[in-house]
N, C-alpha and C positions, 0 to 999 in steps of 0.2 A: 503494500500500499504506499508506504513512504517512497519508494522507489519510483513508483507511478507519479506520485505528487512532485517529486525532483524531476523527473523527466518532463512532466507538463510545464513545470516553472521554467526550466530551461530552455523550452520550445517557446514559450511565452515571450521570456526575455531576447531570444534570438529574433523573433517576429519583430518586437519592438524597436531592437535595434536596426534590424532591416529598415522599417519604416524611417528611421530617422538618419538612414545614409544620405550624405549629400549629393545634390542633383544639380548639373548645369544643363539649362536649356539655351541652345544657339538658335540664330534665325538671321536670315538676310535683313529683315526689319523688325525692330522691337518697338511697339507702342507703349511707352511707359505712362502715358496720360499724366506726367509730371514734367513736360518739356517735350523739346524735338524728338521724334523718332530717331531711334539709334540704328544707322546701317552697319550690318555685319555686327550684330549685338549678341550679348549673352547675359543671362540672369542666373546668378548662384545661389543656391538654396541649401539651409541646413537647419535642422531641427525646427522644420514647419515654418520658417521665415526666410525672407529674402535678406540675403547678407551682403549683394554686391550686384550691381547692374552697371553695363558699360559697353564698350567694343570687345568683341571676342578677343582680341590680342592683349588685352590690357588688364583683364579680370584675372584674380588669383583663383585658380581651379584647384579645389582641395584634392588631394590623392584617394584613389579609389572612386571618385565621384561617378555617378551615373549620367549619362548623357541622353537627351532628347534634342532631334533636330528638326526644323521646318523652314518655310518661306516667310512666314509672319508671326509674331507673337504678341499676343494683348493681355492686359488683366483679365481675370475671370469675370465674366458679366454680373451685373447686379440688377434685377428684376425690382423695379421700386415700387410695385403694387401688383399684387396677384393674389389668385385663391387657391393656388394649387396645393395639393394635401388636404384641402377642405372640400373642393369639387373634385371628385375622383373620375377616374377614366371610363367607370363602367356607365356613368349616367345613370344609375339606379338608385332608389332611396337608400340604402343600406351605405353607400359613398357619397352622399351630397349632404354635406354638413355645413354649407358656406352662407346659409339664412336660416335662422331660427323661427319659426311662425308662430312663436308664444307672444309676440307684441311687437310693436315698433322701437321700443325703447328698451334695450337690454345691454347697457353699457358696462355690467360687470362679466360678461362672457369674455372667454380667453381663447385666442385661436390655437395657443399652445395645446390647451385639452383636447383639440379636435384634430390637430395636424397628423396626417398619416405619412410618416417619412417613408414608407414602403410602396406608397401609390406608384403604379408605373410612370404617371406624368412626371413625378419629381427625377426621375432616372433619365426620363426621355430629354426633359430640359439640360440635365447634366451633360448629355452627349452632344449638345449645341454650345457647350462652353458657360452655361448659366450656373454659375457655382453659388450665388447668394440669392436668396428669394426673400422679399417682405411680403409675408401672405396673411391673410385673415379672411374675416367674413366679407361677403360681396356687398356692393350697393344695394340700397333698396330699403333700408330701415333709418329711422331717426337717428338711432344709435346700435349699431348691429354688433359690435364688440371689439375687444382689444387685440390689435395686431401683433404679429412676432415676426423675427428675422432669424432664417437658418440658413444652413450650408446644405447643398443638395446631394453630398457624397457620404452621409452617414444613415444607419438604419432605424435610428431611435431619435425621437424629438429631443431627449436629453442631451445625445450627442451633438445634434444637429445645431443646437441654439446658439444664436449670436447675442439675441435681445430676446427676452421673453414676452415683455409688455412694451410695445413701442408707441404705437398711436392709438387712438379711438376713432374707428371707422364709422363715418355718419354720413347721411345723404340728405340733401335738399332738393325737393321737386316732385313732379307728379308720380314718380315710380314708388315712392312710399305708399301712396294711396292706391296704387295698382297690387301692392303686396299685402295690404292690411286695411281694415274697415275704415281705419282713421289714423291719422289726420288725411283729409283728401284734397284739400286745396293748398296751394303755395302759402297764403297767408297763415293757415292753421299750422303747417309745417314749422315755419319760422316761430310762431307764437309759442308752440309747443317746446320747441328744441331751447327758447329763451327761458321757457318756465322751468324747465328741466335743469338748466344750468343754474339757475338762480336758486332752486331748491338744494342743488351740491353745494354752492357757497354757503347757504344758510346752515347746512349739516355739518360743514368743516367748522364754520364759528361756533356752533352748539358743542362740537367734539372738543373745542379747546377751551370752553367755559368749565366752571365750578362743577356742573352737574351734567356731564356728558350723557347723550342718548346712547341706545344700543348701536353697534356698528351697523352700517348700510352699504353694502358693497356698491350698488348702484351710484349712490350719491358720493360716495369715496371718488369713484372713476370721473363723474360730472365735475366734481370740485377740483380734481386734479387738472382736468382739460381748462377750466375757467382760470385757474391759477397759471398755467403755463407749464405745470410740471409734467404732463402728457401732452404731446401735441395732438390738435385737433385734424384729423384726414378727412375732410369734409367733400364729398362727391357733388358737384354743381354743374350742368352742362348747359343750361340755357344762359344766356347772356344776363337777363333779369335776376335769375338765380343766384348767378357769381356775384352781382352786385348785392344782393340780399346777404349772402354771407358775409362779403366785406363790411357791410354795414352792422351785421351782428358781432363780428369780431371788434369793431370799435367799441362796442358795449362793454367788451370784457377785455380792457387793454393789455392784460398779460397773457392773453391766450395766444399759444404759438399755432398759428393756423398754416395748413397746407393744402391747397386747392387740389382736387383729384379730377380726372375726367376733363373738364372744361372744354368742351366741345367747341362754344363759342366764345372761347377766350380771344380769337382774333378780332372778335367784335369790340372787345372792352380792354384792350391793351394797356391803355392809360391808367385806367383806375386799378389794374393789378399792380402796374409798376408802382403807382403812389402808393400802395398798400405795402409793397415790400415783400410779398409772400410769394415762395416758390410754387411752381406748377408740377403735379404730377400727371403728364398728359396722356390723353386716351391713346389707344394703340393708333399708329398712322392709318391701317387698313381696318379700322373698326366698321362695322356696319352702321349706316346712317340711318337713324330711326328714332321715334320718340322724342325725348329731350335732346338726342343728338342728331337730329336728322339735319342740322345746318353744319355738320362739323367740316373742317377742311383740312386737306393734305398737307398744305403749306404753314399750318400752324406752329410747328416746331421752329421753322426758318424765322418767322415773325417773331415768337418769343426770343429768340436768340437776337436778333436785330435790335430790340428793345430793351436788352439787358435783363431780361427776367429769368432767374435760375428756373431751370425745369430739368426733367428726366422722361423718359418714355416708358411707360408701363405696358405690362401684358393684359393687365385687368382682368375682369369676369368675362368668360366665354360661356353663354348657355349651350351652345352645341358642341357635339364632339369634334375635336379631341377633348374640348374642356379648358384649354389654354393656348395661349400663343407663345411665340418666341421673339424675345425683344431685339434681338440680332436681327431678324427679318424686318421687323417695324422700323428700326433705325435705319436700315438699308434702303428702304422705300422712302423715307424722309428725304434722303439725299437726292432723289429724283425730283423733289419739290422745293429745292434751295437750301437745304441744310448741308453745310459743309462737311467732308468726309470724317475729320477729325472731331468736329463738333457732334456728328451722330455717334460715334465711338464714346465720346465724354458722356451723352446723354444715357448710357446704358453700363458706365462705369463709374467714373469719379464723381461726376455730377449726381448721378443717383446715390451714391454712397454718401455725399455731403449731406443732401436732402434728409436722408435716413440717420444722420449723427454718427456714421461708422467711417467716415472718410480717413479716421487714422488707422484702420486696420485694412481696408478693402478698396478696391476701385483705382488702384495704380501699382505700379511696379517700382517700389522704393525701398530702401533698406529699412528693415525693422517690421514691414509689414508682413500679413498673412501672405504666404507662397500660394497664391491663386492664380492660375494663369491658363490660357488657350493657345495652342499651337495649330496653324493652318499650313495648308498646302497652296496658299494664294491669297489674294486679297479678300479679308473677311467680310465685306459687304457684296461681294458678287457671288451670284447663284451657282457658279460652278465651282466654288471653292468648298472644300470639306475640313471640318474639324478633325484633326488627326493626332491630337492629344490634349487632355485636360488634366490640371493638377490642382488638387485642393489641399491647403494646409500641409504643403510639401509632398505628397503623396500623388504619384502617377496612377490616377483612377480610370483614364482612358489613353488608349495607344493604338487604337486602330481608326484609320480613316473612316468618317461617317458622312 
């Protein structure tokens, strides 16, 4: 028995050691997203972190380092807003946890408690180089739940977690009334959201008093949003809904607002710029309809030109396969005026910064998580393949897809 335990321990140690072996990734072009692309570049990795980035002939390569080679290397892609892991591949009731029908206001729900790390769509995104996903309940409720950030290369949520409770997913618009009996009109949606936030603030004040009430998880989440402790990720597509959200945010000056969807952002660019809020933009190829019937393919380019921080999301997809790939959405945006490096930034460093994790992922810099993608050509061309994916220094994909 002891010999078996010792053998297993040695095997575990050997496996752990192998996982920590140094790695060097070479490419004709390395897009670090922290400066100009490096021609004939290399990224040196050890213990799951990037330890050196530069021209291949100038970096120090550790002895015994494993090598990967490709035409282009980029940071691992960051999907800034998704429902993957909650809206499963099967599209059957047993794997659809993206929206709870219990009521339109459920701010205490946590995406991490529903996330299925083993859903095939998670692995599918990984095969396209999406290494980090900000996922959660889908749009369609006043407050649908708290989002979470995960890496896509791990079999359990606890291993995958980057951030457990990131933002509160909320929605303003007629889609709320389509999913619940009330609120139905736009004015009622804003009124109930305002009332809920005020109740959260009142609860927080009472909790700080001499005779605190019992804990209320819904009100605690709403208080966190009102105080800015938890960002408010509010989906608003119509121009008038976007303006209503900006107006509501002014009533709660500490609120940390992130606009999501924003199909008609191109109509109210000045108001968004003046408010100084980032935009988590709808997928470029999203189906136009309902509140998003007036979306435009060139909105990303217009946001960039106006100096508004933005990133491109995969969003919620009601149809099979239940998710989109942000790489494809960014590529299409380049056909409508967005510069190629800006398109890559919208799914790497700009997405990471909006999520508050730009110190860990989104660019190839010393000290950051070693998440990167190897291509056999231009990442934004349809004929190019992903030929390698590295997550936390581990090679998790090594064949062209």
